[in-house]
Each structure stands twice: as C-alpha cells, then as structure tokens.
C-alpha positions as CSV (number, residue, x, y, z in Angstrom):
1,M,0.0,0.0,0.0
2,S,2.8,2.4,0.8
3,S,4.3,1.8,-2.7
4,A,1.0,2.8,-4.3
5,M,0.9,6.0,-2.2
6,L,4.5,6.8,-3.2
7,L,3.5,6.2,-6.8
8,I,0.7,8.8,-6.5
9,F,2.8,11.4,-4.9
10,V,5.9,11.1,-7.1
11,T,3.8,11.1,-10.3
12,T,1.6,14.1,-9.3
13,F,4.6,16.2,-8.3
14,N,6.5,15.3,-11.5
15,L,3.5,15.8,-13.8
16,A,2.8,19.2,-12.1
17,L,6.4,20.2,-12.7
18,I,6.2,19.2,-16.3
19,F,2.8,20.9,-16.8
20,Q,4.2,24.1,-15.2
21,I,7.2,24.1,-17.5
22,F,5.0,23.8,-20.5
23,E,2.3,26.3,-19.5
24,T,4.1,29.1,-17.6
25,P,5.8,30.9,-20.5
26,Y,2.5,31.1,-22.4
27,R,0.5,32.2,-19.3
28,L,3.0,35.0,-18.7
29,I,2.5,36.3,-22.2
30,V,-1.3,36.3,-22.0
31,D,-1.3,37.5,-18.4
32,D,-3.3,34.6,-17.1
33,Q,-2.9,34.3,-13.3
34,K,-4.9,31.1,-12.7
35,L,-1.8,28.9,-12.4
36,N,0.8,31.2,-11.0
37,N,2.3,28.9,-8.4
38,Y,3.2,25.2,-8.1
39,G,0.5,24.5,-5.5
40,Q,-2.3,25.4,-8.0
41,T,-0.6,23.4,-10.7
42,W,-0.3,20.4,-8.4
43,Q,-4.0,20.8,-7.6
44,L,-4.9,20.8,-11.3
45,I,-2.9,17.6,-11.9
46,F,-4.3,15.9,-8.9
47,I,-7.9,16.8,-9.8
48,T,-7.2,15.6,-13.4
49,M,-5.6,12.4,-12.1
50,T,-8.6,11.5,-10.0
51,T,-10.8,12.2,-13.1
52,V,-12.9,14.7,-11.2
53,G,-12.0,17.7,-13.5
54,Y,-13.7,20.8,-12.0
55,G,-13.0,22.8,-15.2
56,N,-12.0,26.0,-13.4
57,V,-8.6,25.9,-15.1
58,A,-7.7,24.5,-18.5
59,P,-4.4,24.1,-20.3
60,L,-3.7,26.6,-22.9
61,T,-0.8,25.0,-24.9
62,T,-0.7,21.8,-26.9
63,L,1.9,20.3,-24.6
64,G,-0.1,21.2,-21.6
65,R,-3.2,19.5,-23.1
66,L,-1.1,16.4,-23.8
67,T,0.2,16.4,-20.3
68,C,-3.4,16.6,-18.9
69,M,-4.5,13.8,-21.3
70,F,-1.6,11.6,-20.1
71,T,-2.4,12.5,-16.5
72,A,-6.0,11.4,-16.9
73,Y,-5.0,8.0,-18.4
74,W,-2.3,7.6,-15.8
75,G,-4.8,8.4,-13.1
76,T,-7.0,5.4,-14.1
77,F,-4.0,3.2,-13.9
78,V,-3.0,4.5,-10.5
79,A,-6.7,4.1,-9.3
80,A,-6.5,0.4,-10.3
81,V,-3.2,0.0,-8.4
82,M,-4.8,1.5,-5.4
83,V,-7.7,-0.9,-5.6
84,I,-5.4,-3.8,-5.8
85,A,-3.3,-2.6,-2.9
86,I,-6.5,-2.1,-0.7
87,L,-7.8,-5.6,-1.7
88,D,-4.4,-7.1,-0.8
89,V,-4.8,-5.7,2.7
90,F,-8.1,-7.4,3.2
91,E,-7.1,-10.8,1.6
92,L,-7.4,-13.7,3.9
93,S,-4.3,-15.9,4.7
94,P,-4.6,-19.6,3.9
95,Q,-5.1,-20.4,7.5
96,E,-8.0,-17.9,7.8
97,Q,-9.5,-19.2,4.6
98,R,-9.4,-22.8,5.9
99,V,-11.2,-21.7,9.1
100,I,-13.9,-20.0,7.1
101,D,-14.3,-23.1,4.9
102,M,-14.5,-25.3,8.0
103,V,-17.2,-23.0,9.6
104,T,-19.2,-23.0,6.4
105,Y,-18.9,-26.8,6.0
106,N,-20.0,-27.3,9.7
107,H,-22.9,-24.9,9.3
108,A,-24.1,-26.7,6.1
109,A,-23.8,-30.1,7.9
110,S,-25.7,-28.9,10.9
111,T,-28.5,-27.4,8.8
112,A,-28.7,-30.7,6.9
113,V,-29.2,-32.7,10.1
114,K,-32.1,-30.6,11.3
C-alpha cells in the first residue's frame, strides 16, 4: 500500500512540474494568473488524475493539453493500483480461509441434520 501511495505522490509532483514548465511561459505572455504557483498546478494535476475535473482551469498550450491527457490516463492506472493494494490488505491468509471453509462446512452439515 505504501508503494502505491508513493507512486501517486511522485507522479503528481513530477507531472505538475512538467505541466508548469509547458504552461508558464505562455501564461505569462497572455497575463493569465490562474496557475501562478506550483500548488495550484499540483491541484490541477491531482484533480485531473482522479478524473474529477472541475473545469475552473484548463491548459492553454498543446503540450499542456497532452500532459493533462496523459495525466487522466495515468490516473485510471493509479486508481487500479490503489484498488489492488487495498484488496491485498483485506485478503485472507490460507489459515484464515481454511477456518472460514470449515465453519461454512460445519454450518451446512448442521442445517442438513435438522
């Protein structure tokens, strides 16, 4: 589970940096102040990665749009990794599964006798 969380944080910070590199020069030219610091850029990447997409900020350059598209696709992969990590936490050990099977078998046998 910790590796999945590390994957999320490393990729969001790196994608935010890449997005800021692509978008900042153009936003300075058109005097757009919506993404004027790294925190706002990270928020945009995180919102895009979770596929929520509020729509309050949109990329203005082609490379920024491609970064957001990659981020959305990457977000679905990361969500799948998180689901697998969470399921792995709740998976029963072989001993626990044997006990569950035995209880189920004994319950079925006791109801058949009645």
